[in-house]
C-alpha positions as CSV (number, residue, x, y, z in Angstrom):
1,M,0.0,-9.6,5.2
2,K,-0.9,-6.3,6.7
3,T,-0.5,-2.8,5.4
4,V,1.3,-0.5,7.8
5,L,0.7,3.3,7.9
6,E,3.1,5.5,9.9
7,I,1.3,8.4,11.5
8,S,3.0,11.6,12.8
9,V,1.0,14.0,15.0
10,I,1.6,16.9,17.4
11,K,-1.3,16.5,19.7
12,Y,-1.4,12.7,20.2
13,D,-4.5,12.3,22.5
14,E,-6.7,14.5,20.3
15,E,-5.5,13.1,17.0
16,K,-5.7,9.5,18.2
17,E,-9.3,9.9,19.1
18,C,-10.0,11.5,15.6
19,I,-8.1,8.7,13.8
20,V,-9.9,5.9,15.7
21,K,-13.3,7.5,14.9
22,A,-12.3,7.7,11.2
23,L,-11.0,4.1,11.2
24,D,-14.2,2.9,12.9
25,E,-16.2,4.7,10.2
26,L,-14.3,2.8,7.5
27,Q,-14.9,-0.4,9.4
28,N,-18.6,0.3,9.6
29,L,-18.8,1.1,5.9
30,C,-17.1,-2.2,5.2
31,K,-19.1,-4.1,7.9
32,I,-15.9,-5.3,9.5
33,T,-14.6,-5.4,13.1
34,G,-11.0,-5.7,14.2
35,G,-9.7,-4.5,10.9
36,Y,-6.8,-2.5,12.3
37,E,-4.3,-2.2,15.2
38,L,-2.5,0.8,16.6
39,S,1.1,0.6,17.9
40,N,2.4,2.2,21.0
41,P,3.4,5.9,20.4
42,T,7.0,7.3,20.4
43,S,7.6,11.0,21.0
44,R,10.5,13.0,19.5
45,F,11.1,16.7,18.8
46,G,7.5,17.6,19.7
47,W,6.0,15.0,17.4
48,T,4.4,11.7,18.3
49,F,4.8,8.7,15.9
50,F,2.8,5.5,15.8
51,K,1.8,2.9,13.3
52,I,-1.6,1.6,12.1
53,W,-1.7,-1.9,10.8
54,L,-4.6,-2.5,8.4
55,R,-5.6,-6.1,8.1
56,P,-6.2,-7.6,4.7
57,N,-10.0,-7.7,4.9
58,L,-10.2,-3.9,5.7
59,L,-7.6,-3.0,3.1
60,F,-9.4,-5.0,0.5
61,C,-12.8,-3.4,1.3
62,I,-11.3,0.1,1.3
63,T,-9.6,-0.5,-2.1
64,E,-12.9,-1.9,-3.5
65,K,-15.3,0.6,-2.1
66,F,-13.2,3.7,-2.9
67,A,-11.4,2.5,-6.0
68,D,-12.5,5.5,-8.1
69,M,-11.4,8.0,-5.4
70,I,-8.1,6.2,-4.9
71,K,-7.4,6.2,-8.6
72,K,-8.0,9.9,-8.8
73,S,-5.7,10.7,-5.8
74,K,-2.3,12.3,-6.4
75,G,0.7,10.0,-7.0
76,H,2.1,7.8,-9.7
77,K,2.3,4.5,-7.8
78,T,-0.7,2.7,-6.4
79,E,0.9,2.9,-2.9
80,E,1.2,6.7,-3.2
81,K,-2.4,7.0,-4.4
82,F,-3.7,4.9,-1.5
83,S,-1.6,6.8,1.0
84,R,-3.0,10.1,-0.3
85,F,-6.5,8.8,-0.2
86,V,-6.2,7.7,3.4
87,S,-4.5,11.0,4.4
88,D,-7.3,13.0,2.7
89,F,-9.9,10.8,4.4
90,F,-8.5,11.5,7.8
91,E,-8.1,15.2,7.1
92,S,-11.8,15.4,5.9
93,R,-12.7,14.0,9.3
94,G,-10.8,16.8,11.1
95,C,-7.6,14.9,11.8
96,N,-4.4,16.9,11.6
97,I,-1.8,14.2,10.7
98,K,1.1,13.3,8.5
99,L,0.9,9.8,7.0
100,K,3.0,7.5,4.9
101,V,2.7,3.8,4.0
102,V,5.8,2.0,5.3
103,E,4.9,-1.5,4.2
104,A,2.4,-3.0,1.8
């Protein structure tokens, strides 16, 4: 099973590059390749939406390596905490996005 993150951005080309760099950094930390996929983008009302599928091996590594940080993230449910952690991770890398977990 894959975890799906829905991403909303205004400047797709710039933000996609930023997101891919951040995801590649996570993969390098986890010593994993091919841990995610990006969907084709859809644009509406000045926003571009696309999904990121996290494969189980990358998801497991992220939750293990960053367990303390995820636990301290805002939210009541584990899914909310994970979503907030990933959003904060992207933002700390300069990505200007809106993110939500749509399937776990």
